[in-house]
C-alpha positions in Angstrom: 63.8 -13.0 75.4 60.7 -12.0 73.5 57.7 -10.6 75.5 54.5 -12.5 75.8 52.7 -10.4 73.2 55.4 -11.0 70.7 55.4 -14.7 71.3 51.6 -14.7 70.9 51.7 -12.9 67.5 54.6 -15.1 66.3 52.6 -18.2 67.1 49.6 -17.0 65.3 51.7 -16.1 62.2 53.4 -19.4 62.2 50.2 -21.3 62.5 48.5 -19.4 59.8 51.5 -19.6 57.4 51.5 -23.4 57.7 47.9 -23.9 56.7 46.7 -25.3 53.5 45.7 -21.9 52.4 49.3 -20.9 51.8 49.8 -24.1 49.7 46.8 -23.3 47.6 48.1 -19.7 47.1 51.4 -21.1 45.9 49.8 -23.5 43.5 47.4 -20.8 42.2 50.4 -18.6 41.7 52.0 -21.2 39.5 48.8 -21.7 37.5 48.4 -17.9 37.0 52.0 -17.4 35.9 51.8 -20.3 33.4 48.5 -19.1 32.1 49.8 -15.5 31.7 53.1 -16.5 30.0 53.3 -15.9 26.2 52.9 -19.0 24.0 55.5 -19.1 21.3 54.1 -20.2 18.0 55.7 -20.4 14.5 52.6 -18.8 13.0 52.3 -15.0 13.1 49.8 -13.9 15.7 49.5 -10.1 15.8 47.0 -10.4 18.7 49.5 -11.7 21.2 51.6 -8.6 21.9 54.3 -8.3 24.6 52.3 -5.6 26.3 49.3 -8.0 26.9 51.5 -10.8 28.2 53.2 -8.4 30.6 49.9 -7.1 31.8 48.6 -10.6 32.5 51.8 -11.4 34.4 51.4 -8.2 36.6 47.8 -9.1 37.3 48.9 -12.6 38.3 51.5 -11.2 40.7 48.9 -8.8 42.1 46.4 -11.5 42.8 49.1 -13.7 44.4 50.2 -11.1 46.9 46.6 -10.2 47.7 45.9 -13.8 48.6 49.2 -14.1 50.5 48.4 -11.0 52.6 44.9 -12.3 53.4 46.0 -14.4 56.5 47.6 -11.4 58.1 44.5 -9.3 57.5 42.5 -12.0 59.2 44.8 -12.1 62.2 44.4 -8.3 62.7 40.7 -8.3 62.1 40.0 -11.2 64.5 42.2 -9.6 67.1 40.2 -6.3 66.9 37.0 -8.3 67.2 38.2 -10.3 70.1 39.3 -7.3 72.1 35.7 -6.0 71.9 34.4 -9.4 73.1 36.9 -9.7 75.9 36.4 -6.2 77.4 32.6 -6.7 78.0 33.0 -8.4 81.3 36.5 -7.3 82.2 37.5 -7.5 85.9 40.6 -6.9 88.0 42.1 -8.3 91.2 43.9 -6.0 93.6 47.6 -6.6 93.9 47.3 -5.9 97.6 44.8 -8.7 98.1 46.7 -11.1 95.9 50.0 -10.6 97.8 48.3 -10.8 101.1 46.2 -13.8 100.2 42.9 -12.0 101.1 41.1 -12.4 97.8 37.4 -13.1 98.4 36.1 -16.4 97.1 32.8 -17.7 95.8 31.1 -20.7 97.2 32.9 -22.8 94.6 36.3 -21.3 95.6 36.7 -19.0 92.6 38.5 -15.7 93.0 36.3 -12.6 93.1 37.7 -9.4 91.6 36.4 -6.0 90.9 34.2 -5.3 87.9 32.0 -2.3 87.0 30.8 -3.4 83.6 27.1 -3.7 82.5 27.3 -7.5 83.0 28.3 -7.0 86.6 26.1 -4.2 87.6 22.9 -4.6 85.5 22.9 -8.4 85.1 24.2 -9.1 88.6 27.1 -11.4 87.6 30.1 -11.8 89.9 33.4 -10.3 88.6 35.2 -13.7 88.2 37.1 -15.6 85.6 34.1 -17.8 84.9 31.9 -14.8 84.2 34.5 -13.2 82.0 35.0 -16.4 80.0 31.3 -17.1 79.6 30.4 -13.6 78.5 33.4 -13.5 76.1 32.4 -16.8 74.6 28.9 -15.6 74.3 30.1 -12.7 72.1 32.5 -14.9 70.2 29.6 -17.3 69.4 27.6 -14.5 67.7 30.6 -13.8 65.5 31.3 -17.5 65.0 27.8 -18.0 63.7 28.2 -15.2 61.2 31.5 -16.6 59.9 29.8 -19.8 58.8 28.4 -17.8 55.8 31.9 -17.4 54.4 33.6 -19.9 52.1 34.7 -23.0 53.9 38.4 -22.3 54.1 37.9 -18.6 54.9 35.4 -19.5 57.7 37.8 -22.0 59.2 40.7 -19.5 59.1 38.6 -16.7 60.8 37.2 -19.1 63.4 40.6 -20.6 64.2 42.2 -17.2 64.7 39.3 -15.9 66.9 39.5 -19.0 69.2 43.3 -18.7 69.4 43.1 -15.1 70.6 40.7 -16.2 73.3 42.8 -19.1 74.6 46.1 -17.1 74.5 44.4 -14.3 76.6 42.8 -16.8 79.0 46.1 -18.4 79.7 47.7 -15.0 80.3 44.9 -14.1 82.7 45.4 -17.3 84.6 49.1 -16.5 84.9 49.2 -12.8 85.6 45.8 -12.1 87.3 45.3 -15.3 89.3 48.9 -16.3 89.8 48.7 -19.8 88.3 52.4 -20.2 87.5 52.2 -24.0 86.7 52.0 -24.4 82.9 50.6 -27.9 83.3 47.8 -26.7 85.6 47.0 -23.9 83.2 46.8 -26.3 80.3 44.5 -28.6 82.3 42.2 -25.6 82.9 42.4 -24.6 79.2 41.4 -28.1 78.2 38.3 -27.8 80.4 37.6 -24.4 79.0 37.8 -25.8 75.4 35.3 -28.5 76.3 33.0 -25.7 77.6 33.5 -23.8 74.4 32.4 -26.7 72.3 29.4 -27.3 74.5 28.4 -23.6 74.3 28.4 -23.8 70.5 26.1 -26.8 70.5 23.8 -25.3 73.2 23.4 -21.9 71.6 23.0 -23.5 68.1 20.1 -25.5 69.5 18.6 -22.4 71.1 18.8 -20.4 67.9 17.1 -23.1 66.0 14.4 -24.3 68.5 13.4 -20.9 69.9 13.8 -18.4 72.6 12.9 -20.6 75.6 15.7 -23.1 74.7 18.1 -20.3 74.1 17.3 -18.7 77.4 17.8 -22.1 79.1 21.3 -22.3 77.5 22.2 -18.8 78.7 20.9 -19.7 82.2 23.0 -22.9 82.3 26.2 -21.3 81.0 26.3 -17.6 82.0 24.3 -17.9 85.2 25.5 -21.4 86.2 21.9 -22.5 86.6 21.3 -20.2 89.6 17.9 -20.4 91.1 17.7 -16.7 91.9 18.3 -15.6 88.3 16.3 -12.6 87.1 14.0 -13.8 84.3 14.0 -10.3 82.8 17.8 -10.4 82.4 17.5 -13.8 80.6 14.9 -12.4 78.3 17.0 -9.2 77.6 20.1 -11.3 76.8 18.2 -13.5 74.4 16.6 -10.5 72.7 20.0 -8.9 72.4 21.5 -12.1 70.9 18.8 -12.2 68.2 19.4 -8.6 67.4 23.2 -9.0 67.1 22.8 -12.1 64.9 20.5 -10.0 62.6 22.9 -7.1 62.4 25.9 -9.3 61.8 24.0 -11.1 59.0 23.4 -7.7 57.3 27.2 -7.0 57.1 28.7 -8.0 53.7 31.6 -10.4 53.8 34.1 -7.8 52.6 33.2 -5.5 55.4 33.6 -7.9 58.3 37.2 -6.7 58.7 36.1 -3.4 60.1 32.3 -3.5 60.9 31.8 -6.7 62.9 33.0 -5.1 66.2 30.6 -2.2 65.8 27.6 -4.5 66.4 28.5 -4.8 70.1 28.2 -1.1 70.6 24.5 -1.7 71.3 24.4 -2.8 75.0 22.3 -5.8 76.0 20.7 -3.8 78.9 18.9 -1.7 76.4 16.7 -4.7 75.6 15.2 -4.5 79.1 12.9 -1.8 77.9 11.6 -4.1 75.2 11.2 -6.9 77.7 9.2 -4.8 80.1 6.8 -3.8 77.3 3.8 -6.2 77.1 3.2 -7.9 73.9 0.2 -7.1 71.8 -1.7 -10.2 72.7 -1.5 -9.4 76.4 -2.4 -5.8 76.3 -6.2 -6.5 76.4 -5.8 -9.1 79.1 -3.8 -6.8 81.3 -6.3 -4.0 80.9 -9.2 -6.4 82.0 -7.2 -7.6 85.0 -6.8 -4.2 86.5 -9.3 -3.5 89.3 -11.7 -0.7 88.7 -11.1 2.6 90.4 -13.0 3.1 93.6 -15.1 6.2 94.0 -14.2 8.3 96.9 -17.2 9.5 98.9 -17.3 13.3 99.4 
């Protein structure tokens, strides 16, 4: 009986191997072999030597195997990127509380675990599955937006593998962390989660295009569940951090996405709070005028 991780990797490989990319690689291999094969002609042609034909055949084989290995490189690269996204709001639930049935709940009935990440402590988000999924999808969206600059087939392959990693991990967390043993119930939750993911893409796309207020509203609705007591400074810092990450991802060349994309998230979002607290240039004069004059103390 294969372990869960082995089944996960096998499913990814099978899905990737059955895509149209593999079919295109096979057809391109045939074209390359045919193009590189020597053409026999009755006329004497001293330019077509056996060494040149063999060199062309070797190059064709080399290009074919490079294209064949590309799906497996994408699986590994997206897995490394996803692990960075998933650990940002990671939480745990005590085995003792789970066995005793004493797990604390939110007002909506969601399990509350233990989390000590920046998103829990600095941005005051509860350590729940909802917070983890929303913060993970927020990070995934930033990578998702950058992948659109790739060629169409490459972008689809990267995006599909990244999303697969997330939903495999989400189902495992439902099963092992929250004890949802029913596969049918898990699939129903995953379907709802997929609908949320599609809505997040549309909401954040609209915010990126229309401006920071719209993007902050999207973060407020999804990450903070439209809470009335949300800290506006936190929203502004997250929006500023999102813009910064999009800019840094855009500066990474396509061929370096394999090993540089995850480095973007090393800059924590809480660092943007210092930028948020700094008044803009247009308000510096107004703030100076609003300050009351210092009163003289009688001696």
